[in-house]
Steps between C-alpha positions, in 0.01 A plus 500: 500500500793733563594460135151603385536834676858552389418422136232769509734756656333491841670495838433204725305620804324300767161638392555428130620149578190437715262613227685304232507185714126520571408550135744229387340244730138577412314331216228764471492881494501684833373845588744753642331452837553122482867552409530744791339260751738223392800734522413591858575143609867534397541875519271652767631854440397516131232754403217453254623804307840332464333191355314717248823674397679166460212356294505809279878470451474128426225570244711762325797263489291209369554275803128470572171529314168654595279252314170486682258719689318294759203736526569734207645746754778323689827440315678168538863409439685185397861421417579531129579142399483605134213254455159660515228344709124508512271474802158397620388755760222438751259793508409423861826432690744638236703178500701438185581179316771485235395356162783275380458566129446794268194471280609799288837399355355386167236770498769771534662379177167519323431852628846619396454355151155655460580845643876543448502598868807389695380347826745541786302349785151427619310458826224254564284466809190294558276624780277244670424340832742246649378162633537610865278805451257318271415237761476728805 
């Protein structure tokens, strides 16, 4: 992880390392508040504003992505693995499930051929109700 920061021209700080470690060990996007709450366990002196600044810096440097909005208001963050992901999002509890495949790979090629538009990326979310909430 030290190398990730160094390669992006960033100094290694305790706060940056905490945020990077949390995002690296999470399979789904986290809100800034969730990142902050996890950071407090290792670094009880960290501030929420520091977490926001780190997330902003990491976004600008391409270390993380802001792929999903859990409620169309709250931003979420995930480590940039250079493989995009798609999610099922529960409308009730806001839980997220990673979809292991991309249904748009072939469709992107078709769209590019038809429109001459160069597609750089896409986002895909399915909003529904998870099994836990459905059977409550």
